N, C-alpha and C positions, 0 to 999 in steps of 0.2 A: 450272505444270501440276499439277493434282491427280492422285490415284492413278487415277481413271477415265480421264483422258487418257493417262497413262503406259501403262496397260493396252492402249490402242488402238494403241500403237507396238511393244509387246513381246509375243511369244508366251508368255513365261514366266508361271507361276502358282506359288502356294505349293506347296512350300517354296523354290522357286528364283527367285522374283521378288525382286530385291535392290535395287530402287529404290523409294522411298516417295513422292518428290515431285521435281519439277524446279523449282528456284528461279529460274534464268535460262536463256535459250536465245537465242543469236544464230546462226541458221542460216549455215553456211559458216565459222563462226569458233570458237564455244565453247558449252559447256553446263555448268551447275552443278547437280548432283543431290544429293539427300539420302537417306541410308540410316540409319534409326534402328536401332541394335543393341540387341536385347532378349534377356533371359535365357531366354525360352521358345522360342527358335529351336532346331530339332532337332539341329543339329551340336554344340551345347554339351553335350549328354548325353555325348558321347565325346571332346570336344576342349576342354578336359579337364575331367572331372567336379569336381575340387577347385579348379581354376583355369581357368575358361572363357576361351578366347581365340578370336577369330574367325579361321578358317583364311585364310591369305594368298591361296589360290586363289579364295576367295569374294570377297575384296576386289578381286582382278583381274577376276572375273566381274561384279561391280557396275560396275566401270569400263567393261567391254565393253558392258554393257547401256546405260549412259549414252551411250557412243559410238554405239550402234545408233540410239538416239532422235535424236541429233544428225545422224547420217547420213541418216535418213529425213526429218527436218525440212529438211535442206539440199537433198535431192532434191525436196522439195515433194510428198511422197507418204507414204502409210501402207503397211505391209506387206500383202501379199495371199497368196492360196493358191498362187501360182506361183513364189515366190522366198523365200529365207531369207538373213538377214544373219548370216554365220558368223564366229566368233572364229578368226582365221587365224594369229596369231603374237604372241609377247611378246618384247620386247627390253628390256634394262636395268632389269629389275624389282628394286626395292630396298624392303626393309621396315625401317622406322626404329624402330618401337615396337609392342607388341601393341595390338590393338583388343579391348575387353572390353564386356560388357553394360553398358548405360547410356550408352555413347559414341554420338555422332551423327557419322557420316562425312559430310563435305562433299567431294564428288567433282567435280573440275574436269577437263574434257576439252577440249583444243584440237585443232581440225581441222588436219591436215597435208596432204600430197600425196595425191591420189586419181587412180589410173590403172586403166583397164580393170576397173572394179568393185572394186578393192582400195584401201582407204583406210588411211592411217596417222594415229594419234592420239597426242598427248602427254597423259598422265594423271597427276593427283596426287590423293591422298586426305589430308584433314586432319581432326583432331579438336581442337576448341577452338583453331583456328588453327595447330596444330603439325602438321608434315608427318609422316604415318605410312607412306605408301606412294607410290612413283612408278614409272611404267613407260611404255614405248612399246608401243602395241598396233596390230596389223594386223587389219582386218575385211574380209570379202569378201561382196559381194552376188552370190548364185548362184541359178540355177534349182533348184527342188526336183524331184528325179527322181520319176517316177511309181512307185507301188508295184510290186514284182515280180509278174508274172503279170497285169498289166492293160494 
């Protein structure tokens, strides 16, 4: 999937879109996503100016975005205006080494149990084949509440 197709599955946009491409997708099983880490990303201005390191929470968010694409592909649908795929939990997150500008994150997400709209995913992120982050994520498909006063 190229970036145009990725955008059709995620509501995120710059600067919070953290998936550049989907290399592989097996609905119901797994997805492999790519995030190219570049020096011009806004978080590197403050994290850290003399030694830029991608914040761990953004690596987890990239994993969640890949999981959302896998979730929608598994359901055989695209997002719409009536529901949202929310990040619902993180378990066993481990950070093995820093991710820096110039790295290419390869994010693999394996589908786990799904019940009542809540899905569990096992995620890893690698740079040049070396594990940099791993985590178990929970994501929930929920209706979007109408705006207050409407």
